[in-house]
C-alpha positions as a Markdown table, in Angstrom:
| # | Residue | x | y | z |
|---|---|---|---|---|
| 1 | Met | 0.0 | 0.0 | 0.0 |
| 2 | Gln | 1.1 | 3.5 | -0.7 |
| 3 | Leu | -0.1 | 6.5 | 1.3 |
| 4 | Glu | 0.6 | 9.9 | -0.2 |
| 5 | Phe | 1.3 | 13.0 | 1.8 |
| 6 | Ala | 2.5 | 16.6 | 1.5 |
| 7 | Trp | 5.3 | 17.9 | 3.7 |
| 8 | Ala | 8.0 | 20.6 | 3.5 |
| 9 | Gly | 6.5 | 22.0 | 0.3 |
| 10 | Ala | 6.6 | 18.7 | -1.6 |
| 11 | Arg | 4.6 | 15.5 | -2.1 |
| 12 | Gly | 5.8 | 12.2 | -1.0 |
| 13 | His | 4.5 | 8.8 | -0.1 |
| 14 | Val | 5.0 | 6.0 | 2.4 |
| 15 | Thr | 5.1 | 2.4 | 1.2 |
| 16 | Val | 3.7 | -0.1 | 3.7 |
| 17 | Ala | 4.2 | -3.8 | 3.5 |
| 18 | Val | 2.8 | -6.5 | 5.8 |
| 19 | Ala | 4.2 | -10.0 | 5.2 |
| 20 | Val | 4.7 | -13.3 | 7.0 |
| 21 | Asn | 8.0 | -13.6 | 8.9 |
| 22 | Ser | 9.5 | -16.7 | 7.4 |
| 23 | Asp | 13.1 | -15.9 | 8.4 |
| 24 | Pro | 13.2 | -14.2 | 11.8 |
| 25 | Glu | 17.0 | -14.3 | 12.0 |
| 26 | Ala | 17.4 | -12.3 | 8.7 |
| 27 | Leu | 15.1 | -9.6 | 10.1 |
| 28 | Gly | 16.8 | -9.5 | 13.5 |
| 29 | Cys | 13.7 | -11.0 | 15.2 |
| 30 | Arg | 13.4 | -13.6 | 17.9 |
| 31 | Pro | 12.9 | -17.2 | 16.7 |
| 32 | Ala | 9.3 | -17.0 | 18.1 |
| 33 | Ala | 8.5 | -14.5 | 15.4 |
| 34 | Arg | 8.4 | -17.2 | 12.7 |
| 35 | Gly | 4.9 | -17.3 | 11.1 |
| 36 | Phe | 3.9 | -13.9 | 12.6 |
| 37 | Pro | 3.5 | -10.9 | 10.4 |
| 38 | Tyr | 6.0 | -8.1 | 10.2 |
| 39 | Cys | 5.4 | -4.6 | 9.0 |
| 40 | Ser | 7.8 | -2.2 | 7.2 |
| 41 | Ala | 6.9 | 1.4 | 6.2 |
| 42 | Ser | 9.4 | 3.4 | 4.2 |
| 43 | Ile | 9.2 | 7.1 | 3.3 |
| 44 | Ser | 9.9 | 8.5 | -0.1 |
| 45 | His | 10.1 | 12.3 | -0.1 |
| 46 | Pro | 12.6 | 14.8 | -1.4 |
| 47 | Ala | 13.0 | 16.6 | 2.0 |
| 48 | Arg | 16.6 | 16.9 | 3.2 |
| 49 | Gly | 18.2 | 18.0 | 6.5 |
| 50 | Tyr | 16.0 | 19.0 | 9.3 |
| 51 | Ala | 12.9 | 19.0 | 7.0 |
| 52 | Ala | 13.4 | 15.2 | 6.8 |
| 53 | Ala | 13.4 | 14.8 | 10.6 |
| 54 | Leu | 10.3 | 12.7 | 11.2 |
| 55 | Gly | 9.1 | 10.0 | 13.6 |
| 56 | Trp | 6.9 | 7.0 | 13.9 |
| 57 | Ile | 4.5 | 6.7 | 16.8 |
| 58 | Gln | 2.9 | 3.3 | 17.2 |
| 59 | Leu | 0.1 | 2.2 | 19.6 |
| 60 | Val | -1.0 | -1.4 | 20.0 |
| 61 | Arg | -4.1 | -3.1 | 21.3 |
| 62 | Ser | -3.8 | -6.8 | 22.1 |
| 63 | Thr | -6.0 | -9.3 | 23.9 |
| 64 | Asp | -2.9 | -10.5 | 25.8 |
| 65 | Gly | -1.8 | -6.9 | 26.7 |
| 66 | Gly | -2.3 | -5.0 | 29.9 |
| 67 | Ser | -5.8 | -3.8 | 29.0 |
| 68 | Gly | -6.9 | -7.2 | 27.8 |
| 69 | Gly | -7.5 | -5.8 | 24.3 |
| 70 | Glu | -9.9 | -3.0 | 25.6 |
| 71 | Ser | -7.6 | -0.1 | 24.8 |
| 72 | Phe | -4.5 | 0.9 | 22.9 |
| 73 | Glu | -1.1 | 1.3 | 24.6 |
| 74 | Met | 2.2 | 2.7 | 23.5 |
| 75 | Asp | 4.4 | 0.3 | 21.6 |
| 76 | Pro | 8.0 | 1.2 | 22.4 |
| 77 | Phe | 11.1 | -0.1 | 20.6 |
| 78 | Glu | 12.1 | -2.7 | 23.2 |
| 79 | Pro | 15.9 | -2.5 | 22.9 |
| 80 | Leu | 15.8 | 1.1 | 24.1 |
| 81 | Gly | 13.5 | 0.5 | 27.0 |
| 82 | Arg | 11.4 | 3.4 | 28.3 |
| 83 | Val | 12.4 | 6.7 | 26.6 |
| 84 | Asp | 11.3 | 10.3 | 27.2 |
| 85 | His | 9.7 | 10.7 | 23.8 |
| 86 | Pro | 6.8 | 9.0 | 22.1 |
| 87 | Phe | 8.6 | 7.7 | 19.0 |
| 88 | Ala | 9.3 | 4.1 | 18.3 |
| 89 | Phe | 11.5 | 5.3 | 15.5 |
| 90 | Phe | 12.9 | 8.9 | 14.8 |
| 91 | Gly | 15.4 | 10.1 | 12.3 |
| 92 | Phe | 15.8 | 11.5 | 8.8 |
| 93 | Leu | 13.1 | 9.8 | 6.7 |
| 94 | Pro | 13.0 | 6.9 | 9.1 |
| 95 | Thr | 11.7 | 3.4 | 8.3 |
| 96 | Leu | 9.2 | 1.8 | 10.7 |
| 97 | Phe | 9.7 | -1.9 | 11.3 |
| 98 | Asp | 7.9 | -4.1 | 13.7 |
| 99 | Gly | 8.1 | -7.9 | 13.9 |
| 100 | Pro | 5.9 | -9.0 | 16.8 |
| 101 | Ser | 6.2 | -12.5 | 18.4 |
| 102 | Arg | 4.6 | -14.5 | 21.1 |
| 103 | Asp | 5.2 | -17.8 | 22.9 |
| 104 | Pro | 2.8 | -20.4 | 21.6 |
| 105 | Ile | -0.8 | -19.1 | 22.0 |
| 106 | Arg | -4.0 | -20.4 | 20.7 |
| 107 | Asp | -6.2 | -17.3 | 20.3 |
| 108 | Met | -5.6 | -13.6 | 20.3 |
| 109 | Asp | -6.2 | -10.3 | 18.5 |
| 110 | Trp | -3.4 | -7.8 | 17.9 |
| 111 | Thr | -3.9 | -4.4 | 16.2 |
| 112 | Ala | -1.3 | -1.7 | 15.6 |
| 113 | His | -2.0 | 2.0 | 14.7 |
| 114 | Ser | 1.1 | 3.5 | 13.2 |
| 115 | Phe | 1.5 | 7.3 | 12.6 |
| 116 | Leu | 4.1 | 9.2 | 10.7 |
| 117 | Cys | 4.7 | 12.5 | 12.6 |
| 118 | His | 6.7 | 15.7 | 12.4 |
| 119 | Leu | 7.8 | 18.0 | 15.1 |
| 120 | Gly | 5.9 | 21.2 | 15.7 |
| 121 | Glu | 7.3 | 24.7 | 16.2 |
| 122 | Gln | 7.1 | 24.3 | 19.9 |
| 123 | Glu | 9.5 | 22.1 | 21.9 |
| 124 | Arg | 8.2 | 18.6 | 22.4 |
| 125 | Glu | 5.2 | 18.9 | 20.0 |
| 126 | Ala | 4.2 | 16.1 | 17.6 |
| 127 | His | 1.9 | 16.4 | 14.6 |
| 128 | Ala | 0.5 | 13.4 | 12.7 |
| 129 | Ile | 1.0 | 13.4 | 8.9 |
| 130 | Leu | -0.6 | 10.1 | 8.1 |
| 131 | Gly | -1.5 | 6.8 | 9.8 |
| 132 | Phe | -2.3 | 3.2 | 9.0 |
| 133 | Ser | -3.4 | 0.1 | 10.9 |
| 134 | Trp | -2.2 | -3.5 | 10.6 |
| 135 | Gly | -2.2 | -6.6 | 12.7 |
| 136 | Phe | -3.1 | -10.3 | 13.1 |
| 137 | Val | -5.5 | -12.7 | 14.7 |
| 138 | Ile | -4.7 | -16.2 | 16.0 |
| 139 | Arg | -7.5 | -18.7 | 16.1 |
| 140 | Asp | -6.8 | -22.3 | 17.2 |
| 141 | Gly | -3.0 | -21.6 | 16.8 |
| 142 | Thr | -3.3 | -20.3 | 13.2 |
| 143 | Ile | -1.9 | -16.8 | 12.6 |
| 144 | Thr | -3.7 | -14.7 | 10.0 |
| 145 | Pro | -2.2 | -11.2 | 9.2 |
| 146 | Trp | -4.3 | -8.4 | 8.0 |
| 147 | Gly | -3.8 | -4.8 | 6.7 |
| 148 | Pro | -2.4 | -2.4 | 6.1 |
| 149 | Asp | -5.4 | -0.1 | 6.1 |
| 150 | Pro | -5.3 | 3.7 | 6.1 |
| 151 | Leu | -6.4 | 5.6 | 9.2 |
| 152 | Ala | -8.5 | 8.8 | 9.4 |
| 153 | Ser | -7.6 | 11.8 | 11.5 |
| 154 | Glu | -10.2 | 10.8 | 14.1 |
| 155 | Glu | -8.1 | 7.8 | 14.9 |
| 156 | Trp | -5.1 | 10.0 | 15.8 |
| 157 | Asp | -7.3 | 12.3 | 17.9 |
| 158 | Ala | -8.8 | 9.3 | 19.8 |
| 159 | His | -5.2 | 8.3 | 20.8 |
| 160 | Arg | -4.2 | 11.7 | 22.1 |
| 161 | Pro | -5.3 | 11.1 | 25.7 |
| 162 | Val | -3.1 | 8.0 | 25.8 |
| 163 | Leu | -0.2 | 9.9 | 24.3 |
| 164 | Val | -0.5 | 12.7 | 26.8 |
| 165 | Arg | -0.8 | 10.3 | 29.7 |
| 166 | Glu | 2.3 | 8.4 | 28.7 |
| 167 | His | 4.3 | 11.5 | 27.6 |
| 168 | Pro | 3.0 | 14.4 | 29.7 |
| 169 | Arg | 6.0 | 16.6 | 28.7 |
| 170 | Trp | 4.9 | 16.4 | 25.1 |
| 171 | Ser | 1.9 | 17.9 | 23.3 |
| 172 | Phe | 0.1 | 16.2 | 20.4 |
| 173 | Ala | -1.7 | 18.5 | 17.9 |
| 174 | Ser | -5.2 | 17.6 | 16.8 |
| 175 | Ala | -5.0 | 15.9 | 13.4 |
| 176 | Ser | -8.6 | 16.9 | 12.5 |
| 177 | Arg | -7.5 | 20.5 | 12.1 |
| 178 | Leu | -4.5 | 19.4 | 10.0 |
| 179 | Gly | -6.3 | 17.0 | 7.6 |
| 180 | Leu | -4.3 | 13.9 | 8.4 |
| 181 | Gly | -2.7 | 12.6 | 5.2 |
| 182 | Glu | -4.1 | 15.4 | 3.0 |
| 183 | Thr | -2.3 | 18.7 | 3.7 |
| 184 | Glu | 0.5 | 20.1 | 5.7 |
| 185 | Pro | 0.7 | 23.2 | 7.9 |
| 186 | Gly | 1.7 | 26.1 | 5.8 |
| 187 | Gly | 1.7 | 23.9 | 2.7 |
């Protein structure tokens, strides 16, 4: 799937792929990730320097998670542990990669909401540019991936309370006033 967006005075797109992880070692994943889906989202945009400084925020809802699948939670990049910012990945046109795994489990639902964001003019301010969902279900031990599917601005806005609770030193601009995935501020 390709999601188009405008940023820094130019058009670009994100290419999202969800596939079955048949070689966890090659992807740097745990052996338990075999058969689970992985997601990769790469950015194609002519921005350079600080204009290319973007980040991915990902939230996950899972029936084996802390909320029992009732609500979304932050999905941090595990090797870094808890960090003082909301980004799973941040850099210059960064790629999002996630390869979830579980010990053997018979039934569960797992949904990720992934958002490409830029920094605002204020310190510690994140603005969503676009978003997509993806995930998998396990029924009787069979893993079935789904997605990716584009997300509307209302989805970002619905996650803002979780983002503020988890990162109170940050602000998260309303996407509905930005037209998530359609326009850019000042663009």
